[in-house]
Backbone atoms as SQL, in Angstrom:
CREATE TABLE atoms (id INTEGER PRIMARY KEY, chain TEXT, resi INTEGER, resn TEXT, atom TEXT, x REAL, y REAL, z REAL);
INSERT INTO atoms VALUES
  (1, 'A', 1, 'MET', 'N', 70.423, 135.611, 26.413),
  (2, 'A', 1, 'MET', 'CA', 70.739, 136.765, 27.218),
  (3, 'A', 1, 'MET', 'C', 71.914, 136.469, 28.155),
  (4, 'A', 2, 'LYS', 'N', 71.940, 135.257, 28.754),
  (5, 'A', 2, 'LYS', 'CA', 73.026, 134.887, 29.651),
  (6, 'A', 2, 'LYS', 'C', 74.361, 134.852, 28.919),
  (7, 'A', 3, 'LYS', 'N', 74.347, 134.333, 27.685),
  (8, 'A', 3, 'LYS', 'CA', 75.585, 134.279, 26.902),
  (9, 'A', 3, 'LYS', 'C', 76.084, 135.678, 26.592),
  (10, 'A', 4, 'MET', 'N', 75.153, 136.584, 26.261),
  (11, 'A', 4, 'MET', 'CA', 75.536, 137.958, 25.947),
  (12, 'A', 4, 'MET', 'C', 76.122, 138.640, 27.187),
  (13, 'A', 5, 'MET', 'N', 75.520, 138.438, 28.341),
  (14, 'A', 5, 'MET', 'CA', 76.015, 139.022, 29.583),
  (15, 'A', 5, 'MET', 'C', 77.404, 138.474, 29.912),
  (16, 'A', 6, 'ALA', 'N', 77.591, 137.173, 29.723),
  (17, 'A', 6, 'ALA', 'CA', 78.892, 136.556, 29.998),
  (18, 'A', 6, 'ALA', 'C', 79.958, 137.111, 29.069),
  (19, 'A', 7, 'ALA', 'N', 79.611, 137.307, 27.800),
  (20, 'A', 7, 'ALA', 'CA', 80.563, 137.863, 26.839),
  (21, 'A', 7, 'ALA', 'C', 80.930, 139.299, 27.199),
  (22, 'A', 8, 'LEU', 'N', 79.942, 140.101, 27.561),
  (23, 'A', 8, 'LEU', 'CA', 80.209, 141.480, 27.949),
  (24, 'A', 8, 'LEU', 'C', 81.061, 141.552, 29.213),
  (25, 'A', 9, 'LEU', 'N', 80.785, 140.686, 30.155),
  (26, 'A', 9, 'LEU', 'CA', 81.548, 140.642, 31.386),
  (27, 'A', 9, 'LEU', 'C', 82.993, 140.238, 31.109),
  (28, 'A', 10, 'ALA', 'N', 83.183, 139.243, 30.250),
  (29, 'A', 10, 'ALA', 'CA', 84.532, 138.793, 29.904),
  (30, 'A', 10, 'ALA', 'C', 85.317, 139.908, 29.226),
  (31, 'A', 11, 'VAL', 'N', 84.698, 140.634, 28.315),
  (32, 'A', 11, 'VAL', 'CA', 85.356, 141.749, 27.638),
  (33, 'A', 11, 'VAL', 'C', 85.681, 142.840, 28.650),
  (34, 'A', 12, 'GLY', 'N', 84.752, 143.144, 29.522),
  (35, 'A', 12, 'GLY', 'CA', 84.956, 144.178, 30.530),
  (36, 'A', 12, 'GLY', 'C', 86.088, 143.842, 31.485),
  (37, 'A', 13, 'LEU', 'N', 86.246, 142.572, 31.836),
  (38, 'A', 13, 'LEU', 'CA', 87.322, 142.172, 32.734),
  (39, 'A', 13, 'LEU', 'C', 88.669, 142.144, 32.044),
  (40, 'A', 14, 'SER', 'N', 88.699, 141.893, 30.740),
  (41, 'A', 14, 'SER', 'CA', 89.978, 141.816, 30.048),
  (42, 'A', 14, 'SER', 'C', 90.584, 143.189, 29.797),
  (43, 'A', 15, 'VAL', 'N', 89.788, 144.213, 29.704),
  (44, 'A', 15, 'VAL', 'CA', 90.317, 145.551, 29.448),
  (45, 'A', 15, 'VAL', 'C', 91.199, 146.036, 30.592),
  (46, 'A', 16, 'PRO', 'N', 90.764, 145.954, 31.861),
  (47, 'A', 16, 'PRO', 'CA', 91.649, 146.395, 32.931),
  (48, 'A', 16, 'PRO', 'C', 92.941, 145.594, 33.009),
  (49, 'A', 17, 'MET', 'N', 92.894, 144.308, 32.715),
  (50, 'A', 17, 'MET', 'CA', 94.104, 143.501, 32.749),
  (51, 'A', 17, 'MET', 'C', 95.107, 143.988, 31.710),
  (52, 'A', 18, 'ALA', 'N', 94.646, 144.336, 30.526),
  (53, 'A', 18, 'ALA', 'CA', 95.541, 144.839, 29.490),
  (54, 'A', 18, 'ALA', 'C', 96.146, 146.163, 29.911),
  (55, 'A', 19, 'ALA', 'N', 95.409, 146.948, 30.674),
  (56, 'A', 19, 'ALA', 'CA', 95.900, 148.250, 31.108),
  (57, 'A', 19, 'ALA', 'C', 97.050, 148.108, 32.099),
  (58, 'A', 20, 'LEU', 'N', 97.191, 146.953, 32.728),
  (59, 'A', 20, 'LEU', 'CA', 98.262, 146.745, 33.688),
  (60, 'A', 20, 'LEU', 'C', 99.615, 146.521, 33.025),
  (61, 'A', 21, 'ALA', 'N', 99.642, 146.167, 31.760),
  (62, 'A', 21, 'ALA', 'CA', 100.897, 145.894, 31.063),
  (63, 'A', 21, 'ALA', 'C', 101.785, 147.136, 31.069),
  (64, 'A', 22, 'GLU', 'N', 103.073, 146.904, 31.321),
  (65, 'A', 22, 'GLU', 'CA', 104.060, 147.966, 31.313),
  (66, 'A', 22, 'GLU', 'C', 105.133, 147.616, 30.296),
  (67, 'A', 23, 'THR', 'N', 105.920, 148.600, 29.926),
  (68, 'A', 23, 'THR', 'CA', 107.050, 148.348, 29.032),
  (69, 'A', 23, 'THR', 'C', 108.308, 148.966, 29.627),
  (70, 'A', 24, 'TRP', 'N', 109.396, 148.293, 29.390),
  (71, 'A', 24, 'TRP', 'CA', 110.717, 148.771, 29.777),
  (72, 'A', 24, 'TRP', 'C', 111.560, 148.716, 28.515),
  (73, 'A', 25, 'GLU', 'N', 112.149, 149.847, 28.139),
  (74, 'A', 25, 'GLU', 'CA', 112.916, 149.914, 26.896),
  (75, 'A', 25, 'GLU', 'C', 114.393, 150.155, 27.172),
  (76, 'A', 26, 'LYS', 'N', 115.207, 149.398, 26.454),
  (77, 'A', 26, 'LYS', 'CA', 116.663, 149.511, 26.506),
  (78, 'A', 26, 'LYS', 'C', 117.201, 149.446, 27.930),
  (79, 'A', 27, 'VAL', 'N', 116.718, 148.460, 28.686),
  (80, 'A', 27, 'VAL', 'CA', 117.193, 148.233, 30.052),
  (81, 'A', 27, 'VAL', 'C', 118.194, 147.079, 30.052),
  (82, 'A', 28, 'ALA', 'N', 119.135, 147.116, 30.993),
  (83, 'A', 28, 'ALA', 'CA', 120.169, 146.086, 31.073),
  (84, 'A', 28, 'ALA', 'C', 119.571, 144.756, 31.521),
  (85, 'A', 29, 'LEU', 'N', 119.965, 143.690, 30.832),
  (86, 'A', 29, 'LEU', 'CA', 119.580, 142.324, 31.203),
  (87, 'A', 29, 'LEU', 'C', 120.730, 141.726, 31.995),
  (88, 'A', 30, 'ILE', 'N', 120.430, 141.196, 33.179),
  (89, 'A', 30, 'ILE', 'CA', 121.463, 140.610, 34.031),
  (90, 'A', 30, 'ILE', 'C', 120.922, 139.318, 34.627),
  (91, 'A', 31, 'ASP', 'N', 121.799, 138.323, 34.736),
  (92, 'A', 31, 'ASP', 'CA', 121.382, 137.088, 35.395),
  (93, 'A', 31, 'ASP', 'C', 121.363, 137.325, 36.907),
  (94, 'A', 32, 'GLN', 'N', 120.534, 136.578, 37.610),
  (95, 'A', 32, 'GLN', 'CA', 120.357, 136.791, 39.053),
  (96, 'A', 32, 'GLN', 'C', 121.628, 136.537, 39.849),
  (97, 'A', 33, 'MET', 'N', 122.441, 135.586, 39.408),
  (98, 'A', 33, 'MET', 'CA', 123.672, 135.289, 40.130),
  (99, 'A', 33, 'MET', 'C', 124.616, 136.498, 40.111),
  (100, 'A', 34, 'CYS', 'N', 124.806, 137.079, 38.944),
  (101, 'A', 34, 'CYS', 'CA', 125.736, 138.203, 38.818),
  (102, 'A', 34, 'CYS', 'C', 125.131, 139.529, 39.275),
  (103, 'A', 35, 'ALA', 'N', 123.825, 139.594, 39.386),
  (104, 'A', 35, 'ALA', 'CA', 123.169, 140.825, 39.839),
  (105, 'A', 35, 'ALA', 'C', 123.561, 141.158, 41.273),
  (106, 'A', 36, 'GLN', 'N', 124.030, 140.165, 42.008),
  (107, 'A', 36, 'GLN', 'CA', 124.437, 140.377, 43.394),
  (108, 'A', 36, 'GLN', 'C', 125.848, 140.964, 43.498),
  (109, 'A', 37, 'LYS', 'N', 126.573, 140.985, 42.392),
  (110, 'A', 37, 'LYS', 'CA', 127.948, 141.496, 42.393),
  (111, 'A', 37, 'LYS', 'C', 127.933, 142.996, 42.098),
  (112, 'A', 38, 'GLU', 'N', 128.568, 143.756, 42.943),
  (113, 'A', 38, 'GLU', 'CA', 128.585, 145.212, 42.775),
  (114, 'A', 38, 'GLU', 'C', 129.224, 145.618, 41.442),
  (115, 'A', 39, 'LYS', 'N', 130.236, 144.879, 41.007),
  (116, 'A', 39, 'LYS', 'CA', 130.916, 145.180, 39.740),
  (117, 'A', 39, 'LYS', 'C', 129.928, 145.136, 38.570),
  (118, 'A', 40, 'VAL', 'N', 129.054, 144.154, 38.573),
  (119, 'A', 40, 'VAL', 'CA', 128.076, 144.001, 37.491),
  (120, 'A', 40, 'VAL', 'C', 126.972, 145.048, 37.635),
  (121, 'A', 41, 'LYS', 'N', 126.503, 145.271, 38.853),
  (122, 'A', 41, 'LYS', 'CA', 125.450, 146.268, 39.080),
  (123, 'A', 41, 'LYS', 'C', 125.898, 147.663, 38.661),
  (124, 'A', 42, 'SER', 'N', 127.172, 147.992, 38.931),
  (125, 'A', 42, 'SER', 'CA', 127.651, 149.334, 38.617),
  (126, 'A', 42, 'SER', 'C', 128.007, 149.504, 37.147),
  (127, 'A', 43, 'SER', 'N', 128.256, 148.413, 36.448),
  (128, 'A', 43, 'SER', 'CA', 128.602, 148.487, 35.023),
  (129, 'A', 43, 'SER', 'C', 127.977, 147.318, 34.260),
  (130, 'A', 44, 'PRO', 'N', 126.649, 147.286, 34.163),
  (131, 'A', 44, 'PRO', 'CA', 125.981, 146.135, 33.534),
  (132, 'A', 44, 'PRO', 'C', 126.302, 145.961, 32.052),
  (133, 'A', 45, 'ASP', 'N', 126.678, 147.034, 31.370),
  (134, 'A', 45, 'ASP', 'CA', 126.963, 146.917, 29.939),
  (135, 'A', 45, 'ASP', 'C', 128.260, 146.162, 29.657),
  (136, 'A', 46, 'ALA', 'N', 129.132, 146.069, 30.645),
  (137, 'A', 46, 'ALA', 'CA', 130.375, 145.322, 30.480),
  (138, 'A', 46, 'ALA', 'C', 130.181, 143.825, 30.726),
  (139, 'A', 47, 'HIS', 'N', 129.010, 143.439, 31.208),
  (140, 'A', 47, 'HIS', 'CA', 128.723, 142.039, 31.503),
  (141, 'A', 47, 'HIS', 'C', 128.619, 141.264, 30.190),
  (142, 'A', 48, 'PRO', 'N', 129.489, 140.284, 29.969),
  (143, 'A', 48, 'PRO', 'CA', 129.510, 139.581, 28.676),
  (144, 'A', 48, 'PRO', 'C', 128.319, 138.649, 28.443),
  (145, 'A', 49, 'THR', 'N', 127.935, 138.548, 27.197),
  (146, 'A', 49, 'THR', 'CA', 126.850, 137.666, 26.789),
  (147, 'A', 49, 'THR', 'C', 127.144, 136.221, 27.178),
  (148, 'A', 50, 'ALA', 'N', 128.401, 135.810, 27.041),
  (149, 'A', 50, 'ALA', 'CA', 128.776, 134.436, 27.398),
  (150, 'A', 50, 'ALA', 'C', 128.461, 134.143, 28.860),
  (151, 'A', 51, 'CYS', 'N', 128.680, 135.110, 29.749),
  (152, 'A', 51, 'CYS', 'CA', 128.365, 134.915, 31.167),
  (153, 'A', 51, 'CYS', 'C', 126.855, 134.843, 31.379),
  (154, 'A', 52, 'LEU', 'N', 126.112, 135.687, 30.671),
  (155, 'A', 52, 'LEU', 'CA', 124.655, 135.654, 30.774),
  (156, 'A', 52, 'LEU', 'C', 124.103, 134.275, 30.402),
  (157, 'A', 53, 'ILE', 'N', 124.665, 133.694, 29.374),
  (158, 'A', 53, 'ILE', 'CA', 124.218, 132.365, 28.939),
  (159, 'A', 53, 'ILE', 'C', 124.665, 131.299, 29.943),
  (160, 'A', 54, 'LYS', 'N', 125.923, 131.405, 30.392),
  (161, 'A', 54, 'LYS', 'CA', 126.478, 130.428, 31.339),
  (162, 'A', 54, 'LYS', 'C', 125.683, 130.406, 32.649),
  (163, 'A', 55, 'CYS', 'N', 125.234, 131.568, 33.099),
  (164, 'A', 55, 'CYS', 'CA', 124.534, 131.677, 34.386),
  (165, 'A', 55, 'CYS', 'C', 123.008, 131.646, 34.233),
  (166, 'A', 56, 'SER', 'N', 122.514, 131.121, 33.127),
  (167, 'A', 56, 'SER', 'CA', 121.073, 131.150, 32.830),
  (168, 'A', 56, 'SER', 'C', 120.224, 130.423, 33.879),
  (169, 'A', 57, 'LYS', 'N', 120.779, 129.409, 34.519),
  (170, 'A', 57, 'LYS', 'CA', 119.990, 128.635, 35.485),
  (171, 'A', 57, 'LYS', 'C', 119.575, 129.459, 36.697),
  (172, 'A', 58, 'SER', 'N', 120.291, 130.554, 36.964),
  (173, 'A', 58, 'SER', 'CA', 119.929, 131.394, 38.109),
  (174, 'A', 58, 'SER', 'C', 118.732, 132.283, 37.792),
  (175, 'A', 59, 'GLY', 'N', 118.399, 132.405, 36.506),
  (176, 'A', 59, 'GLY', 'CA', 117.293, 133.260, 36.077),
  (177, 'A', 59, 'GLY', 'C', 117.791, 134.642, 35.691),
  (178, 'A', 60, 'TYR', 'N', 116.909, 135.432, 35.115),
  (179, 'A', 60, 'TYR', 'CA', 117.271, 136.757, 34.623),
  (180, 'A', 60, 'TYR', 'C', 116.393, 137.835, 35.237),
  (181, 'A', 61, 'GLY', 'N', 116.874, 139.042, 35.065),
  (182, 'A', 61, 'GLY', 'CA', 116.122, 140.207, 35.490),
  (183, 'A', 61, 'GLY', 'C', 116.647, 141.424, 34.750),
  (184, 'A', 62, 'ILE', 'N', 116.016, 142.546, 34.993),
  (185, 'A', 62, 'ILE', 'CA', 116.444, 143.794, 34.369),
  (186, 'A', 62, 'ILE', 'C', 116.778, 144.813, 35.451),
  (187, 'A', 63, 'LEU', 'N', 117.652, 145.743, 35.092),
  (188, 'A', 63, 'LEU', 'CA', 117.925, 146.879, 35.965),
  (189, 'A', 63, 'LEU', 'C', 117.110, 148.041, 35.439),
  (190, 'A', 64, 'SER', 'N', 116.175, 148.504, 36.237),
  (191, 'A', 64, 'SER', 'CA', 115.308, 149.616, 35.841),
  (192, 'A', 64, 'SER', 'C', 115.326, 150.661, 36.948),
  (193, 'A', 65, 'GLU', 'N', 115.843, 151.821, 36.609),
  (194, 'A', 65, 'GLU', 'CA', 115.926, 152.928, 37.567),
  (195, 'A', 65, 'GLU', 'C', 116.626, 152.488, 38.845),
  (196, 'A', 66, 'GLY', 'N', 117.715, 151.745, 38.698),
  (197, 'A', 66, 'GLY', 'CA', 118.512, 151.300, 39.829),
  (198, 'A', 66, 'GLY', 'C', 117.946, 150.128, 40.608),
  (199, 'A', 67, 'LYS', 'N', 116.816, 149.596, 40.188),
  (200, 'A', 67, 'LYS', 'CA', 116.183, 148.473, 40.880),
  (201, 'A', 67, 'LYS', 'C', 116.209, 147.229, 39.996),
  (202, 'A', 68, 'TYR', 'N', 116.488, 146.085, 40.610),
  (203, 'A', 68, 'TYR', 'CA', 116.513, 144.816, 39.896),
  (204, 'A', 68, 'TYR', 'C', 115.128, 144.187, 39.938),
  (205, 'A', 69, 'LEU', 'N', 114.579, 143.896, 38.765),
  (206, 'A', 69, 'LEU', 'CA', 113.275, 143.244, 38.649),
  (207, 'A', 69, 'LEU', 'C', 113.476, 141.888, 37.988),
  (208, 'A', 70, 'LYS', 'N', 113.063, 140.818, 38.669),
  (209, 'A', 70, 'LYS', 'CA', 113.214, 139.465, 38.137),
  (210, 'A', 70, 'LYS', 'C', 112.207, 139.213, 37.018),
  (211, 'A', 71, 'LEU', 'N', 112.594, 138.338, 36.103),
  (212, 'A', 71, 'LEU', 'CA', 111.685, 137.884, 35.051),
  (213, 'A', 71, 'LEU', 'C', 111.048, 136.565, 35.495),
  (214, 'A', 72, 'ASP', 'N', 109.828, 136.336, 35.076),
  (215, 'A', 72, 'ASP', 'CA', 109.173, 135.064, 35.377),
  (216, 'A', 72, 'ASP', 'C', 109.782, 133.957, 34.519),
  (217, 'A', 73, 'GLU', 'N', 109.304, 132.736, 34.695),
  (218, 'A', 73, 'GLU', 'CA', 109.871, 131.594, 33.966),
  (219, 'A', 73, 'GLU', 'C', 109.773, 131.767, 32.451),
  (220, 'A', 74, 'ALA', 'N', 108.642, 132.262, 31.969),
  (221, 'A', 74, 'ALA', 'CA', 108.490, 132.494, 30.525),
  (222, 'A', 74, 'ALA', 'C', 109.495, 133.552, 30.057),
  (223, 'A', 75, 'GLY', 'N', 109.693, 134.572, 30.855),
  (224, 'A', 75, 'GLY', 'CA', 110.657, 135.619, 30.525),
  (225, 'A', 75, 'GLY', 'C', 112.079, 135.090, 30.494),
  (226, 'A', 76, 'ASN', 'N', 112.400, 134.188, 31.431),
  (227, 'A', 76, 'ASN', 'CA', 113.737, 133.574, 31.442),
  (228, 'A', 76, 'ASN', 'C', 113.988, 132.800, 30.156),
  (229, 'A', 77, 'LYS', 'N', 112.994, 132.069, 29.705),
  (230, 'A', 77, 'LYS', 'CA', 113.134, 131.296, 28.462),
  (231, 'A', 77, 'LYS', 'C', 113.296, 132.218, 27.259),
  (232, 'A', 78, 'LYS', 'N', 112.520, 133.294, 27.221),
  (233, 'A', 78, 'LYS', 'CA', 112.623, 134.255, 26.114),
  (234, 'A', 78, 'LYS', 'C', 113.983, 134.940, 26.123),
  (235, 'A', 79, 'ALA', 'N', 114.468, 135.282, 27.308),
  (236, 'A', 79, 'ALA', 'CA', 115.774, 135.940, 27.424),
  (237, 'A', 79, 'ALA', 'C', 116.887, 135.015, 26.939),
  (238, 'A', 80, 'LEU', 'N', 116.874, 133.773, 27.377),
  (239, 'A', 80, 'LEU', 'CA', 117.914, 132.827, 26.967),
  (240, 'A', 80, 'LEU', 'C', 117.887, 132.604, 25.457),
  (241, 'A', 81, 'ALA', 'N', 116.705, 132.459, 24.885),
  (242, 'A', 81, 'ALA', 'CA', 116.596, 132.281, 23.428),
  (243, 'A', 81, 'ALA', 'C', 117.152, 133.501, 22.692),
  (244, 'A', 82, 'ALA', 'N', 116.841, 134.695, 23.169),
  (245, 'A', 82, 'ALA', 'CA', 117.326, 135.921, 22.531),
  (246, 'A', 82, 'ALA', 'C', 118.847, 136.033, 22.660),
  (247, 'A', 83, 'LEU', 'N', 119.379, 135.658, 23.811),
  (248, 'A', 83, 'LEU', 'CA', 120.831, 135.702, 24.011),
  (249, 'A', 83, 'LEU', 'C', 121.558, 134.736, 23.081),
  (250, 'A', 84, 'LYS', 'N', 120.985, 133.565, 22.880),
  (251, 'A', 84, 'LYS', 'CA', 121.614, 132.579, 22.001),
  (252, 'A', 84, 'LYS', 'C', 121.600, 133.017, 20.544),
  (253, 'A', 85, 'GLU', 'N', 120.668, 133.891, 20.180),
  (254, 'A', 85, 'GLU', 'CA', 120.565, 134.354, 18.800),
  (255, 'A', 85, 'GLU', 'C', 121.381, 135.611, 18.513),
  (256, 'A', 86, 'THR', 'N', 121.693, 136.396, 19.530),
  (257, 'A', 86, 'THR', 'CA', 122.360, 137.669, 19.284),
  (258, 'A', 86, 'THR', 'C', 123.836, 137.496, 18.936),
  (259, 'A', 87, 'LYS', 'N', 124.346, 138.442, 18.187),
  (260, 'A', 87, 'LYS', 'CA', 125.771, 138.481, 17.838),
  (261, 'A', 87, 'LYS', 'C', 126.528, 139.405, 18.791),
  (262, 'A', 88, 'LYS', 'N', 125.801, 140.121, 19.642),
  (263, 'A', 88, 'LYS', 'CA', 126.419, 141.048, 20.586),
  (264, 'A', 88, 'LYS', 'C', 127.218, 140.276, 21.640),
  (265, 'A', 89, 'GLU', 'N', 128.406, 140.763, 21.947),
  (266, 'A', 89, 'GLU', 'CA', 129.248, 140.106, 22.942),
  (267, 'A', 89, 'GLU', 'C', 129.067, 140.685, 24.339),
  (268, 'A', 90, 'ASP', 'N', 128.507, 141.876, 24.433),
  (269, 'A', 90, 'ASP', 'CA', 128.218, 142.522, 25.714),
  (270, 'A', 90, 'ASP', 'C', 127.229, 143.656, 25.448),
  (271, 'A', 91, 'HIS', 'N', 127.046, 144.519, 26.420),
  (272, 'A', 91, 'HIS', 'CA', 126.112, 145.657, 26.290),
  (273, 'A', 91, 'HIS', 'C', 124.713, 145.145, 25.904),
  (274, 'A', 92, 'ILE', 'N', 124.248, 144.165, 26.656),
  (275, 'A', 92, 'ILE', 'CA', 122.946, 143.571, 26.363),
  (276, 'A', 92, 'ILE', 'C', 121.836, 144.397, 27.015),
  (277, 'A', 93, 'ARG', 'N', 121.088, 145.037, 26.174),
  (278, 'A', 93, 'ARG', 'CA', 119.921, 145.818, 26.586),
  (279, 'A', 93, 'ARG', 'C', 118.700, 145.164, 25.945),
  (280, 'A', 94, 'VAL', 'N', 117.592, 145.179, 26.666),
  (281, 'A', 94, 'VAL', 'CA', 116.385, 144.525, 26.172),
  (282, 'A', 94, 'VAL', 'C', 115.181, 145.455, 26.258),
  (283, 'A', 95, 'ASN', 'N', 114.194, 145.127, 25.454),
  (284, 'A', 95, 'ASN', 'CA', 112.867, 145.748, 25.527),
  (285, 'A', 95, 'ASN', 'C', 111.935, 144.668, 26.059),
  (286, 'A', 96, 'VAL', 'N', 111.222, 144.998, 27.133),
  (287, 'A', 96, 'VAL', 'CA', 110.357, 144.027, 27.806),
  (288, 'A', 96, 'VAL', 'C', 108.973, 144.637, 27.980),
  (289, 'A', 97, 'SER', 'N', 107.957, 143.812, 27.775),
  (290, 'A', 97, 'SER', 'CA', 106.599, 144.228, 28.134),
  (291, 'A', 97, 'SER', 'C', 105.988, 143.116, 28.971),
  (292, 'A', 98, 'GLY', 'N', 105.167, 143.522, 29.924),
  (293, 'A', 98, 'GLY', 'CA', 104.531, 142.548, 30.794),
  (294, 'A', 98, 'GLY', 'C', 103.901, 143.221, 31.996),
  (295, 'A', 99, 'ASP', 'N', 103.505, 142.415, 32.934),
  (296, 'A', 99, 'ASP', 'CA', 102.855, 142.893, 34.155),
  (297, 'A', 99, 'ASP', 'C', 103.828, 142.785, 35.323),
  (298, 'A', 100, 'LYS', 'N', 104.066, 143.888, 35.995),
  (299, 'A', 100, 'LYS', 'CA', 104.932, 143.903, 37.177),
  (300, 'A', 100, 'LYS', 'C', 104.106, 143.465, 38.376),
  (301, 'A', 101, 'GLN', 'N', 104.601, 142.441, 39.051),
  (302, 'A', 101, 'GLN', 'CA', 103.929, 141.926, 40.244),
  (303, 'A', 101, 'GLN', 'C', 104.974, 141.871, 41.351),
  (304, 'A', 102, 'GLY', 'N', 104.995, 142.890, 42.192),
  (305, 'A', 102, 'GLY', 'CA', 106.031, 143.001, 43.218),
  (306, 'A', 102, 'GLY', 'C', 107.362, 143.302, 42.562),
  (307, 'A', 103, 'ASP', 'N', 108.350, 142.429, 42.793),
  (308, 'A', 103, 'ASP', 'CA', 109.668, 142.629, 42.181),
  (309, 'A', 103, 'ASP', 'C', 109.891, 141.680, 41.000),
  (310, 'A', 104, 'GLU', 'N', 108.802, 141.149, 40.431),
  (311, 'A', 104, 'GLU', 'CA', 108.891, 140.233, 39.295),
  (312, 'A', 104, 'GLU', 'C', 108.010, 140.721, 38.150),
  (313, 'A', 105, 'ILE', 'N', 108.477, 140.457, 36.935),
  (314, 'A', 105, 'ILE', 'CA', 107.710, 140.811, 35.740),
  (315, 'A', 105, 'ILE', 'C', 107.179, 139.534, 35.111),
  (316, 'A', 106, 'LYS', 'N', 105.883, 139.496, 34.902),
  (317, 'A', 106, 'LYS', 'CA', 105.265, 138.414, 34.136),
  (318, 'A', 106, 'LYS', 'C', 105.397, 138.850, 32.676),
  (319, 'A', 107, 'VAL', 'N', 106.351, 138.289, 31.972),
  (320, 'A', 107, 'VAL', 'CA', 106.776, 138.770, 30.663),
  (321, 'A', 107, 'VAL', 'C', 105.823, 138.341, 29.559),
  (322, 'A', 108, 'ALA', 'N', 105.385, 139.336, 28.770),
  (323, 'A', 108, 'ALA', 'CA', 104.580, 139.071, 27.581),
  (324, 'A', 108, 'ALA', 'C', 105.496, 138.998, 26.360),
  (325, 'A', 109, 'SER', 'N', 106.467, 139.909, 26.295),
  (326, 'A', 109, 'SER', 'CA', 107.431, 139.896, 25.187),
  (327, 'A', 109, 'SER', 'C', 108.776, 140.423, 25.657),
  (328, 'A', 110, 'LEU', 'N', 109.831, 139.954, 24.996),
  (329, 'A', 110, 'LEU', 'CA', 111.203, 140.369, 25.303),
  (330, 'A', 110, 'LEU', 'C', 112.003, 140.285, 24.022),
  (331, 'A', 111, 'SER', 'N', 112.779, 141.337, 23.752),
  (332, 'A', 111, 'SER', 'CA', 113.664, 141.320, 22.591),
  (333, 'A', 111, 'SER', 'C', 114.930, 142.102, 22.917),
  (334, 'A', 112, 'ILE', 'N', 116.017, 141.736, 22.259),
  (335, 'A', 112, 'ILE', 'CA', 117.275, 142.466, 22.412),
  (336, 'A', 112, 'ILE', 'C', 117.113, 143.821, 21.733),
  (337, 'A', 113, 'ALA', 'N', 117.456, 144.881, 22.449),
  (338, 'A', 113, 'ALA', 'CA', 117.376, 146.233, 21.896),
  (339, 'A', 113, 'ALA', 'C', 118.594, 146.480, 21.004),
  (340, 'A', 114, 'GLU', 'N', 118.371, 147.156, 19.940),
  (341, 'A', 114, 'GLU', 'CA', 119.480, 147.475, 19.018),
  (342, 'A', 114, 'GLU', 'C', 120.108, 148.790, 19.355);
């Protein structure tokens, strides 16, 4: 009976956590260093992929509805891997899913939007 109760409780607790996941589609990916520059904020699609890769150590984030949301460490790794694989030279838009915690996203998945 205790095992059954523990299993039911675990399932019950996991459902609300899954409900917290959000998605952002075709949002601009910007490194944190360049996100502070007005030129990049006002025209993120002109930001070159080479710069995104070069500035990877500062971390990444997305521009969503005019607000910059940082990616967590796992998201930074996923973003860098996706950038290294893409043939796009600029206009980097991504699809992200994860949990928003303040101004940071705990990233579950990230891919370059086509």
